[in-house]
PDB file as gemmi writes it, atoms N, CA and C in Angstrom:
CRYST1    1.000    1.000    1.000  90.00  90.00  90.00 P 1                      
ATOM      1  N   MET A   1      29.492  22.758   6.272  1.00  0.00           N  
ATOM      2  CA  MET A   1      29.124  21.483   6.588  1.00  0.00           C  
ATOM      3  C   MET A   1      30.886  20.486   6.784  1.00  0.00           C  
ATOM      4  N   ALA A   2      30.622  19.904   8.172  1.00  0.00           N  
ATOM      5  CA  ALA A   2      32.156  19.760   8.518  1.00  0.00           C  
ATOM      6  C   ALA A   2      32.762  18.809   7.739  1.00  0.00           C  
ATOM      7  N   GLU A   3      34.013  19.188   7.327  1.00  0.00           N  
ATOM      8  CA  GLU A   3      34.979  18.273   6.360  1.00  0.00           C  
ATOM      9  C   GLU A   3      35.953  17.247   7.675  1.00  0.00           C  
ATOM     10  N   ASP A   4      36.288  16.003   6.932  1.00  0.00           N  
ATOM     11  CA  ASP A   4      37.552  15.753   7.741  1.00  0.00           C  
ATOM     12  C   ASP A   4      38.559  16.414   8.233  1.00  0.00           C  
ATOM     13  N   LEU A   5      39.280  16.450   9.037  1.00  0.00           N  
ATOM     14  CA  LEU A   5      41.055  17.181   9.267  1.00  0.00           C  
ATOM     15  C   LEU A   5      42.071  16.753   9.452  1.00  0.00           C  
ATOM     16  N   ASP A   6      42.706  17.321   8.971  1.00  0.00           N  
ATOM     17  CA  ASP A   6      44.645  16.275   8.525  1.00  0.00           C  
ATOM     18  C   ASP A   6      45.258  17.151   9.714  1.00  0.00           C  
ATOM     19  N   LEU A   7      45.589  16.038  10.443  1.00  0.00           N  
ATOM     20  CA  LEU A   7      46.676  16.902  11.277  1.00  0.00           C  
ATOM     21  C   LEU A   7      47.758  17.681  10.556  1.00  0.00           C  
ATOM     22  N   THR A   8      48.254  16.537   9.399  1.00  0.00           N  
ATOM     23  CA  THR A   8      49.424  17.225   9.236  1.00  0.00           C  
ATOM     24  C   THR A   8      49.323  18.558   8.311  1.00  0.00           C  
ATOM     25  N   GLU A   9      47.695  19.342   8.188  1.00  0.00           N  
ATOM     26  CA  GLU A   9      47.446  20.845   7.853  1.00  0.00           C  
ATOM     27  C   GLU A   9      48.127  21.574   8.860  1.00  0.00           C  
ATOM     28  N   LEU A  10      47.847  21.383  10.250  1.00  0.00           N  
ATOM     29  CA  LEU A  10      48.383  22.291  11.358  1.00  0.00           C  
ATOM     30  C   LEU A  10      49.654  22.137  11.655  1.00  0.00           C  
ATOM     31  N   VAL A  11      50.553  21.326  10.993  1.00  0.00           N  
ATOM     32  CA  VAL A  11      52.373  20.768  11.402  1.00  0.00           C  
ATOM     33  C   VAL A  11      52.380  21.530  10.233  1.00  0.00           C  
ATOM     34  N   ASP A  12      54.146  22.632  10.686  1.00  0.00           N  
ATOM     35  CA  ASP A  12      54.555  23.223   8.998  1.00  0.00           C  
ATOM     36  C   ASP A  12      56.024  22.003   8.270  1.00  0.00           C  
ATOM     37  N   THR A  13      55.556  21.778   7.785  1.00  0.00           N  
ATOM     38  CA  THR A  13      55.791  21.264   6.529  1.00  0.00           C  
ATOM     39  C   THR A  13      57.601  21.404   6.542  1.00  0.00           C  
ATOM     40  N   HIS A  14      58.721  22.260   7.205  1.00  0.00           N  
ATOM     41  CA  HIS A  14      60.011  22.281   7.241  1.00  0.00           C  
ATOM     42  C   HIS A  14      60.418  23.233   8.524  1.00  0.00           C  
ATOM     43  N   VAL A  15      61.545  22.776   9.045  1.00  0.00           N  
ATOM     44  CA  VAL A  15      61.874  23.501  10.016  1.00  0.00           C  
ATOM     45  C   VAL A  15      63.278  24.910   9.048  1.00  0.00           C  
ATOM     46  N   GLY A  16      63.234  25.627   9.349  1.00  0.00           N  
ATOM     47  CA  GLY A  16      65.126  26.675   8.943  1.00  0.00           C  
ATOM     48  C   GLY A  16      64.844  26.489   7.678  1.00  0.00           C  
ATOM     49  N   PRO A  17      66.168  26.608   6.831  1.00  0.00           N  
ATOM     50  CA  PRO A  17      66.481  26.967   5.671  1.00  0.00           C  
ATOM     51  C   PRO A  17      66.472  25.466   4.936  1.00  0.00           C  
ATOM     52  N   GLN A  18      65.414  24.627   5.471  1.00  0.00           N  
ATOM     53  CA  GLN A  18      65.755  22.941   4.466  1.00  0.00           C  
ATOM     54  C   GLN A  18      64.845  23.566   3.872  1.00  0.00           C  
ATOM     55  N   GLU A  19      64.339  22.609   2.597  1.00  0.00           N  
ATOM     56  CA  GLU A  19      63.494  22.518   1.414  1.00  0.00           C  
ATOM     57  C   GLU A  19      62.296  21.698   1.836  1.00  0.00           C  
ATOM     58  N   PRO A  20      61.278  22.447   1.548  1.00  0.00           N  
ATOM     59  CA  PRO A  20      59.830  21.755   1.962  1.00  0.00           C  
ATOM     60  C   PRO A  20      59.691  20.180   1.831  1.00  0.00           C  
ATOM     61  N   SER A  21      59.549  19.719   2.666  1.00  0.00           N  
ATOM     62  CA  SER A  21      59.384  17.823   2.177  1.00  0.00           C  
ATOM     63  C   SER A  21      57.923  17.265   1.600  1.00  0.00           C  
ATOM     64  N   GLY A  22      56.637  18.444   2.229  1.00  0.00           N  
ATOM     65  CA  GLY A  22      55.598  18.293   1.169  1.00  0.00           C  
ATOM     66  C   GLY A  22      55.259  17.408   2.392  1.00  0.00           C  
ATOM     67  N   PRO A  23      53.356  17.068   2.815  1.00  0.00           N  
ATOM     68  CA  PRO A  23      53.196  16.778   4.031  1.00  0.00           C  
ATOM     69  C   PRO A  23      53.427  15.525   5.055  1.00  0.00           C  
ATOM     70  N   ARG A  24      53.845  15.405   6.416  1.00  0.00           N  
ATOM     71  CA  ARG A  24      54.223  14.808   6.602  1.00  0.00           C  
ATOM     72  C   ARG A  24      53.440  13.128   6.434  1.00  0.00           C  
ATOM     73  N   THR A  25      53.757  12.007   7.157  1.00  0.00           N  
ATOM     74  CA  THR A  25      53.021  11.030   6.908  1.00  0.00           C  
ATOM     75  C   THR A  25      52.452  11.150   8.348  1.00  0.00           C  
ATOM     76  N   ALA A  26      51.431  10.355   8.758  1.00  0.00           N  
ATOM     77  CA  ALA A  26      51.069  10.048  10.257  1.00  0.00           C  
ATOM     78  C   ALA A  26      52.518   8.957  11.512  1.00  0.00           C  
ATOM     79  N   ARG A  27      53.010   8.023  10.360  1.00  0.00           N  
ATOM     80  CA  ARG A  27      54.458   7.454  10.887  1.00  0.00           C  
ATOM     81  C   ARG A  27      55.195   8.879  11.093  1.00  0.00           C  
ATOM     82  N   GLU A  28      55.706   9.816  10.679  1.00  0.00           N  
ATOM     83  CA  GLU A  28      56.608  10.761  11.276  1.00  0.00           C  
ATOM     84  C   GLU A  28      56.282  11.867  12.315  1.00  0.00           C  
ATOM     85  N   LEU A  29      54.807  11.585  12.152  1.00  0.00           N  
ATOM     86  CA  LEU A  29      54.243  13.194  12.989  1.00  0.00           C  
ATOM     87  C   LEU A  29      54.319  11.618  14.338  1.00  0.00           C  
ATOM     88  N   GLU A  30      54.286  10.449  14.618  1.00  0.00           N  
ATOM     89  CA  GLU A  30      54.305   9.795  15.990  1.00  0.00           C  
ATOM     90  C   GLU A  30      54.578  10.822  17.378  1.00  0.00           C  
ATOM     91  N   ALA A  31      56.130  10.999  17.135  1.00  0.00           N  
ATOM     92  CA  ALA A  31      56.740  11.907  18.209  1.00  0.00           C  
ATOM     93  C   ALA A  31      55.606  12.974  18.645  1.00  0.00           C  
ATOM     94  N   VAL A  32      54.906  13.580  17.919  1.00  0.00           N  
ATOM     95  CA  VAL A  32      54.835  14.597  18.429  1.00  0.00           C  
ATOM     96  C   VAL A  32      52.958  14.467  19.388  1.00  0.00           C  
ATOM     97  N   TYR A  33      52.542  13.211  18.834  1.00  0.00           N  
ATOM     98  CA  TYR A  33      51.445  12.842  19.423  1.00  0.00           C  
ATOM     99  C   TYR A  33      51.111  13.045  20.733  1.00  0.00           C  
ATOM    100  N   ASP A  34      52.116  12.786  21.766  1.00  0.00           N  
ATOM    101  CA  ASP A  34      51.512  12.643  23.293  1.00  0.00           C  
ATOM    102  C   ASP A  34      52.355  14.174  23.783  1.00  0.00           C  
ATOM    103  N   ILE A  35      52.143  15.119  22.970  1.00  0.00           N  
ATOM    104  CA  ILE A  35      52.513  16.098  23.325  1.00  0.00           C  
ATOM    105  C   ILE A  35      50.782  17.069  24.091  1.00  0.00           C  
ATOM    106  N   PRO A  36      51.147  17.870  25.112  1.00  0.00           N  
ATOM    107  CA  PRO A  36      50.033  17.917  25.325  1.00  0.00           C  
ATOM    108  C   PRO A  36      50.024  19.419  24.928  1.00  0.00           C  
ATOM    109  N   VAL A  37      48.495  19.928  24.235  1.00  0.00           N  
ATOM    110  CA  VAL A  37      48.234  21.531  24.006  1.00  0.00           C  
ATOM    111  C   VAL A  37      47.359  21.828  24.474  1.00  0.00           C  
ATOM    112  N   THR A  38      46.836  23.282  24.705  1.00  0.00           N  
ATOM    113  CA  THR A  38      45.502  23.883  25.672  1.00  0.00           C  
ATOM    114  C   THR A  38      44.348  24.189  23.403  1.00  0.00           C  
ATOM    115  N   VAL A  39      43.521  23.836  23.986  1.00  0.00           N  
ATOM    116  CA  VAL A  39      42.373  23.842  23.044  1.00  0.00           C  
ATOM    117  C   VAL A  39      41.525  24.906  23.418  1.00  0.00           C  
ATOM    118  N   SER A  40      41.114  25.968  22.654  1.00  0.00           N  
ATOM    119  CA  SER A  40      40.595  27.331  23.094  1.00  0.00           C  
ATOM    120  C   SER A  40      39.345  27.386  21.925  1.00  0.00           C  
ATOM    121  N   ALA A  41      37.793  27.539  22.349  1.00  0.00           N  
ATOM    122  CA  ALA A  41      37.568  27.997  21.697  1.00  0.00           C  
ATOM    123  C   ALA A  41      36.735  29.446  22.043  1.00  0.00           C  
ATOM    124  N   VAL A  42      36.686  30.075  21.471  1.00  0.00           N  
ATOM    125  CA  VAL A  42      36.565  32.094  21.308  1.00  0.00           C  
ATOM    126  C   VAL A  42      34.933  32.084  21.148  1.00  0.00           C  
ATOM    127  N   LEU A  43      33.977  32.220  21.476  1.00  0.00           N  
ATOM    128  CA  LEU A  43      32.687  32.555  21.202  1.00  0.00           C  
ATOM    129  C   LEU A  43      32.468  33.991  21.157  1.00  0.00           C  
ATOM    130  N   GLY A  44      33.874  34.938  21.494  1.00  0.00           N  
ATOM    131  CA  GLY A  44      33.244  36.182  21.365  1.00  0.00           C  
ATOM    132  C   GLY A  44      34.460  36.990  21.535  1.00  0.00           C  
ATOM    133  N   LYS A  45      34.457  38.361  21.487  1.00  0.00           N  
ATOM    134  CA  LYS A  45      35.105  39.268  22.443  1.00  0.00           C  
ATOM    135  C   LYS A  45      34.714  40.153  22.828  1.00  0.00           C  
ATOM    136  N   ALA A  46      34.918  41.654  23.582  1.00  0.00           N  
ATOM    137  CA  ALA A  46      34.423  42.354  24.381  1.00  0.00           C  
ATOM    138  C   ALA A  46      34.778  43.718  24.713  1.00  0.00           C  
ATOM    139  N   THR A  47      35.261  44.679  25.015  1.00  0.00           N  
ATOM    140  CA  THR A  47      35.966  45.323  25.298  1.00  0.00           C  
ATOM    141  C   THR A  47      35.309  46.123  26.115  1.00  0.00           C  
ATOM    142  N   MET A  48      35.754  47.037  27.104  1.00  0.00           N  
ATOM    143  CA  MET A  48      35.533  48.056  28.007  1.00  0.00           C  
ATOM    144  C   MET A  48      35.897  48.327  28.794  1.00  0.00           C  
ATOM    145  N   GLN A  49      35.811  49.651  30.042  1.00  0.00           N  
ATOM    146  CA  GLN A  49      36.589  49.997  30.482  1.00  0.00           C  
ATOM    147  C   GLN A  49      36.635  49.564  31.742  1.00  0.00           C  
ATOM    148  N   VAL A  50      37.650  49.455  32.914  1.00  0.00           N  
ATOM    149  CA  VAL A  50      37.820  49.105  34.381  1.00  0.00           C  
ATOM    150  C   VAL A  50      35.993  49.113  35.532  1.00  0.00           C  
ATOM    151  N   SER A  51      35.861  50.783  35.101  1.00  0.00           N  
ATOM    152  CA  SER A  51      35.103  51.159  36.123  1.00  0.00           C  
ATOM    153  C   SER A  51      33.505  50.469  35.302  1.00  0.00           C  
ATOM    154  N   GLN A  52      33.681  49.935  34.009  1.00  0.00           N  
ATOM    155  CA  GLN A  52      32.378  49.536  33.357  1.00  0.00           C  
ATOM    156  C   GLN A  52      32.324  47.489  34.160  1.00  0.00           C  
ATOM    157  N   LEU A  53      33.666  47.152  33.898  1.00  0.00           N  
ATOM    158  CA  LEU A  53      33.756  45.646  33.991  1.00  0.00           C  
ATOM    159  C   LEU A  53      33.218  45.581  36.154  1.00  0.00           C  
ATOM    160  N   LEU A  54      33.541  46.683  37.100  1.00  0.00           N  
ATOM    161  CA  LEU A  54      33.231  46.716  37.998  1.00  0.00           C  
ATOM    162  C   LEU A  54      31.904  46.781  38.626  1.00  0.00           C  
ATOM    163  N   LYS A  55      31.230  47.609  37.861  1.00  0.00           N  
ATOM    164  CA  LYS A  55      30.114  47.401  37.964  1.00  0.00           C  
ATOM    165  C   LYS A  55      28.441  45.943  37.577  1.00  0.00           C  
ATOM    166  N   LEU A  56      29.164  45.095  36.399  1.00  0.00           N  
ATOM    167  CA  LEU A  56      29.009  43.741  36.386  1.00  0.00           C  
ATOM    168  C   LEU A  56      28.548  43.383  37.912  1.00  0.00           C  
ATOM    169  N   GLY A  57      27.416  42.677  37.289  1.00  0.00           N  
ATOM    170  CA  GLY A  57      26.726  41.761  39.000  1.00  0.00           C  
ATOM    171  C   GLY A  57      26.129  40.684  37.991  1.00  0.00           C  
ATOM    172  N   ARG A  58      25.982  39.562  39.261  1.00  0.00           N  
ATOM    173  CA  ARG A  58      25.061  38.596  38.189  1.00  0.00           C  
ATOM    174  C   ARG A  58      23.942  38.352  37.300  1.00  0.00           C  
ATOM    175  N   GLY A  59      24.062  38.176  36.734  1.00  0.00           N  
ATOM    176  CA  GLY A  59      22.874  38.299  35.834  1.00  0.00           C  
ATOM    177  C   GLY A  59      23.418  38.964  34.541  1.00  0.00           C  
ATOM    178  N   ALA A  60      24.196  40.250  34.798  1.00  0.00           N  
ATOM    179  CA  ALA A  60      25.149  41.167  33.511  1.00  0.00           C  
ATOM    180  C   ALA A  60      25.242  40.757  32.533  1.00  0.00           C  
ATOM    181  N   VAL A  61      25.035  41.417  31.248  1.00  0.00           N  
ATOM    182  CA  VAL A  61      24.863  40.435  29.837  1.00  0.00           C  
ATOM    183  C   VAL A  61      25.868  41.614  29.235  1.00  0.00           C  
ATOM    184  N   VAL A  62      27.190  40.974  28.968  1.00  0.00           N  
ATOM    185  CA  VAL A  62      28.213  41.738  28.244  1.00  0.00           C  
ATOM    186  C   VAL A  62      28.274  40.865  26.378  1.00  0.00           C  
ATOM    187  N   GLU A  63      27.785  42.087  25.902  1.00  0.00           N  
ATOM    188  CA  GLU A  63      27.519  42.118  24.241  1.00  0.00           C  
ATOM    189  C   GLU A  63      29.170  41.657  23.652  1.00  0.00           C  
ATOM    190  N   LEU A  64      29.395  40.473  23.264  1.00  0.00           N  
ATOM    191  CA  LEU A  64      30.874  40.522  22.012  1.00  0.00           C  
ATOM    192  C   LEU A  64      30.390  40.510  20.848  1.00  0.00           C  
ATOM    193  N   ASP A  65      31.160  40.327  20.635  1.00  0.00           N  
ATOM    194  CA  ASP A  65      31.364  40.810  18.736  1.00  0.00           C  
ATOM    195  C   ASP A  65      30.672  40.272  18.011  1.00  0.00           C  
ATOM    196  N   ARG A  66      30.548  38.661  18.592  1.00  0.00           N  
ATOM    197  CA  ARG A  66      30.070  37.861  17.281  1.00  0.00           C  
ATOM    198  C   ARG A  66      28.634  38.015  17.490  1.00  0.00           C  
ATOM    199  N   LYS A  67      27.935  37.549  15.637  1.00  0.00           N  
ATOM    200  CA  LYS A  67      26.672  37.871  15.532  1.00  0.00           C  
ATOM    201  C   LYS A  67      25.956  36.079  16.105  1.00  0.00           C  
ATOM    202  N   LEU A  68      24.962  35.732  16.390  1.00  0.00           N  
ATOM    203  CA  LEU A  68      23.923  34.148  16.434  1.00  0.00           C  
ATOM    204  C   LEU A  68      24.260  33.451  15.186  1.00  0.00           C  
ATOM    205  N   GLY A  69      24.573  32.538  15.700  1.00  0.00           N  
ATOM    206  CA  GLY A  69      24.859  31.550  14.385  1.00  0.00           C  
ATOM    207  C   GLY A  69      26.443  31.861  13.349  1.00  0.00           C  
ATOM    208  N   GLU A  70      27.227  33.163  14.322  1.00  0.00           N  
ATOM    209  CA  GLU A  70      28.987  33.512  13.779  1.00  0.00           C  
ATOM    210  C   GLU A  70      30.098  32.102  14.123  1.00  0.00           C  
ATOM    211  N   ALA A  71      30.610  31.764  12.844  1.00  0.00           N  
ATOM    212  CA  ALA A  71      31.656  31.282  13.140  1.00  0.00           C  
ATOM    213  C   ALA A  71      32.258  31.750  15.050  1.00  0.00           C  
ATOM    214  N   ILE A  72      32.657  30.469  14.976  1.00  0.00           N  
ATOM    215  CA  ILE A  72      33.718  30.927  16.223  1.00  0.00           C  
ATOM    216  C   ILE A  72      35.017  30.179  16.544  1.00  0.00           C  
ATOM    217  N   ASP A  73      36.198  31.100  17.053  1.00  0.00           N  
ATOM    218  CA  ASP A  73      37.769  30.539  16.796  1.00  0.00           C  
ATOM    219  C   ASP A  73      38.082  29.592  17.879  1.00  0.00           C  
ATOM    220  N   ILE A  74      38.151  28.841  16.943  1.00  0.00           N  
ATOM    221  CA  ILE A  74      39.569  28.000  17.477  1.00  0.00           C  
ATOM    222  C   ILE A  74      40.995  27.850  17.367  1.00  0.00           C  
ATOM    223  N   TYR A  75      41.596  27.785  18.610  1.00  0.00           N  
ATOM    224  CA  TYR A  75      42.736  28.635  18.915  1.00  0.00           C  
ATOM    225  C   TYR A  75      43.632  27.162  19.596  1.00  0.00           C  
ATOM    226  N   VAL A  76      44.479  26.719  19.259  1.00  0.00           N  
ATOM    227  CA  VAL A  76      45.649  25.989  19.847  1.00  0.00           C  
ATOM    228  C   VAL A  76      47.330  26.196  19.953  1.00  0.00           C  
ATOM    229  N   ASN A  77      46.960  26.267  21.423  1.00  0.00           N  
ATOM    230  CA  ASN A  77      48.577  27.066  22.236  1.00  0.00           C  
ATOM    231  C   ASN A  77      48.192  28.526  21.792  1.00  0.00           C  
ATOM    232  N   ASN A  78      47.037  28.915  21.653  1.00  0.00           N  
ATOM    233  CA  ASN A  78      46.851  30.424  21.132  1.00  0.00           C  
ATOM    234  C   ASN A  78      47.358  30.978  19.811  1.00  0.00           C  
ATOM    235  N   ARG A  79      47.564  29.810  19.450  1.00  0.00           N  
ATOM    236  CA  ARG A  79      47.425  30.255  17.561  1.00  0.00           C  
ATOM    237  C   ARG A  79      45.835  29.982  17.195  1.00  0.00           C  
ATOM    238  N   LEU A  80      45.464  31.030  16.331  1.00  0.00           N  
ATOM    239  CA  LEU A  80      44.402  30.418  15.272  1.00  0.00           C  
ATOM    240  C   LEU A  80      44.285  29.165  14.329  1.00  0.00           C  
ATOM    241  N   VAL A  81      44.292  28.559  14.065  1.00  0.00           N  
ATOM    242  CA  VAL A  81      43.878  27.310  13.630  1.00  0.00           C  
ATOM    243  C   VAL A  81      42.695  26.804  12.718  1.00  0.00           C  
ATOM    244  N   ALA A  82      41.433  26.981  13.421  1.00  0.00           N  
ATOM    245  CA  ALA A  82      40.191  26.324  13.159  1.00  0.00           C  
ATOM    246  C   ALA A  82      39.492  27.604  13.547  1.00  0.00           C  
ATOM    247  N   ARG A  83      37.814  27.771  12.433  1.00  0.00           N  
ATOM    248  CA  ARG A  83      37.005  27.905  12.950  1.00  0.00           C  
ATOM    249  C   ARG A  83      36.055  26.897  13.403  1.00  0.00           C  
ATOM    250  N   GLY A  84      34.750  27.638  14.101  1.00  0.00           N  
ATOM    251  CA  GLY A  84      33.869  26.126  14.024  1.00  0.00           C  
ATOM    252  C   GLY A  84      32.178  26.076  14.577  1.00  0.00           C  
ATOM    253  N   GLU A  85      31.541  25.539  14.754  1.00  0.00           N  
ATOM    254  CA  GLU A  85      30.143  25.888  14.917  1.00  0.00           C  
ATOM    255  C   GLU A  85      30.445  25.108  17.236  1.00  0.00           C  
ATOM    256  N   VAL A  86      29.237  26.077  17.822  1.00  0.00           N  
ATOM    257  CA  VAL A  86      29.363  25.049  18.566  1.00  0.00           C  
ATOM    258  C   VAL A  86      27.782  23.959  18.845  1.00  0.00           C  
ATOM    259  N   VAL A  87      28.432  22.988  19.394  1.00  0.00           N  
ATOM    260  CA  VAL A  87      27.128  21.947  19.030  1.00  0.00           C  
ATOM    261  C   VAL A  87      26.650  20.925  20.646  1.00  0.00           C  
ATOM    262  N   MET A  88      26.081  21.060  20.626  1.00  0.00           N  
ATOM    263  CA  MET A  88      25.302  19.880  22.089  1.00  0.00           C  
ATOM    264  C   MET A  88      26.256  18.222  21.960  1.00  0.00           C  
ATOM    265  N   VAL A  89      27.031  17.621  23.052  1.00  0.00           N  
ATOM    266  CA  VAL A  89      27.313  17.097  22.930  1.00  0.00           C  
ATOM    267  C   VAL A  89      26.882  15.998  23.632  1.00  0.00           C  
ATOM    268  N   ASP A  90      25.760  16.240  24.699  1.00  0.00           N  
ATOM    269  CA  ASP A  90      25.113  15.464  25.996  1.00  0.00           C  
ATOM    270  C   ASP A  90      24.257  16.548  26.318  1.00  0.00           C  
ATOM    271  N   ASP A  91      23.362  15.775  27.533  1.00  0.00           N  
ATOM    272  CA  ASP A  91      22.529  17.026  28.111  1.00  0.00           C  
ATOM    273  C   ASP A  91      22.903  17.795  28.858  1.00  0.00           C  
ATOM    274  N   ASN A  92      24.674  18.469  28.847  1.00  0.00           N  
ATOM    275  CA  ASN A  92      25.236  19.351  29.593  1.00  0.00           C  
ATOM    276  C   ASN A  92      26.007  19.347  29.169  1.00  0.00           C  
ATOM    277  N   ARG A  93      26.670  19.318  28.034  1.00  0.00           N  
ATOM    278  CA  ARG A  93      28.102  19.420  28.090  1.00  0.00           C  
ATOM    279  C   ARG A  93      28.047  20.131  26.087  1.00  0.00           C  
ATOM    280  N   LEU A  94      29.125  21.101  26.390  1.00  0.00           N  
ATOM    281  CA  LEU A  94      29.138  21.404  24.690  1.00  0.00           C  
ATOM    282  C   LEU A  94      30.622  21.135  24.201  1.00  0.00           C  
ATOM    283  N   GLY A  95      30.320  21.268  22.804  1.00  0.00           N  
ATOM    284  CA  GLY A  95      31.629  20.453  21.670  1.00  0.00           C  
ATOM    285  C   GLY A  95      31.593  21.960  21.129  1.00  0.00           C  
ATOM    286  N   VAL A  96      32.389  21.725  19.983  1.00  0.00           N  
ATOM    287  CA  VAL A  96      32.832  22.109  19.083  1.00  0.00           C  
ATOM    288  C   VAL A  96      33.039  21.536  17.639  1.00  0.00           C  
ATOM    289  N   THR A  97      32.239  21.667  16.441  1.00  0.00           N  
ATOM    290  CA  THR A  97      32.736  20.718  15.325  1.00  0.00           C  
ATOM    291  C   THR A  97      33.656  22.435  13.978  1.00  0.00           C  
ATOM    292  N   MET A  98      34.530  21.150  13.893  1.00  0.00           N  
ATOM    293  CA  MET A  98      35.384  22.432  13.354  1.00  0.00           C  
ATOM    294  C   MET A  98      34.833  22.558  11.695  1.00  0.00           C  
ATOM    295  N   THR A  99      34.884  23.345  11.119  1.00  0.00           N  
ATOM    296  CA  THR A  99      34.133  23.944   9.747  1.00  0.00           C  
ATOM    297  C   THR A  99      34.993  24.366   8.310  1.00  0.00           C  
ATOM    298  N   GLU A 100      35.895  24.529   9.049  1.00  0.00           N  
ATOM    299  CA  GLU A 100      37.178  25.544   8.426  1.00  0.00           C  
ATOM    300  C   GLU A 100      38.570  25.556   9.136  1.00  0.00           C  
ATOM    301  N   ILE A 101      39.772  25.022   8.271  1.00  0.00           N  
ATOM    302  CA  ILE A 101      40.694  25.530   9.098  1.00  0.00           C  
ATOM    303  C   ILE A 101      41.127  26.460   8.725  1.00  0.00           C  
ATOM    304  N   VAL A 102      42.059  27.249   9.703  1.00  0.00           N  
ATOM    305  CA  VAL A 102      42.845  28.229   9.188  1.00  0.00           C  
ATOM    306  C   VAL A 102      44.260  28.162   8.500  1.00  0.00           C  
ATOM    307  N   LYS A 103      44.292  28.224   7.546  1.00  0.00           N  
ATOM    308  CA  LYS A 103      46.124  28.188   7.083  1.00  0.00           C  
ATOM    309  C   LYS A 103      46.999  29.529   7.108  1.00  0.00           C  
ATOM    310  N   THR A 104      47.690  29.381   7.699  1.00  0.00           N  
ATOM    311  CA  THR A 104      48.442  30.795   7.724  1.00  0.00           C  
ATOM    312  C   THR A 104      49.777  30.546   6.817  1.00  0.00           C  
ATOM    313  N   ASP A 105      50.447  31.661   6.516  1.00  0.00           N  
ATOM    314  CA  ASP A 105      52.035  31.547   5.838  1.00  0.00           C  
ATOM    315  C   ASP A 105      52.861  31.772   6.619  1.00  0.00           C  
ATOM    316  N   ARG A 106      53.912  30.847   7.349  1.00  0.00           N  
ATOM    317  CA  ARG A 106      54.324  30.984   8.364  1.00  0.00           C  
ATOM    318  C   ARG A 106      55.884  30.875   8.160  1.00  0.00           C  
ATOM    319  N   GLN A 107      56.639  31.817   8.236  1.00  0.00           N  
ATOM    320  CA  GLN A 107      58.057  31.699   7.683  1.00  0.00           C  
ATOM    321  C   GLN A 107      59.132  31.485   9.118  1.00  0.00           C  
ATOM    322  N   ALA A 108      59.712  30.156   9.068  1.00  0.00           N  
ATOM    323  CA  ALA A 108      60.228  29.750  10.018  1.00  0.00           C  
ATOM    324  C   ALA A 108      61.543  30.778  10.096  1.00  0.00           C  
TER     325      ALA A 108                                                      
END                                                                             
């Protein structure tokens, strides 16, 4: 089941040698709200030789490294931040429901 997401979970809590100050408040994060980011949902990956790639044609099936129903990876600016599930938004659009935030121990 999807949980409520908190933007502060995706933002580093300190920069440089300063002491961590804990989670930022929404007001402290207002400066970054208008910065555009690229969000990508990766269904899976495949590796093949160029010769195999060139043989692909219309209707070809490329097998991915994920199983049906397995969580997909969600990247923000090429950084893995979450996992989720594909959902139907309306009759002809897909979306992603985030089911897990991926926490990383990054040292600045």
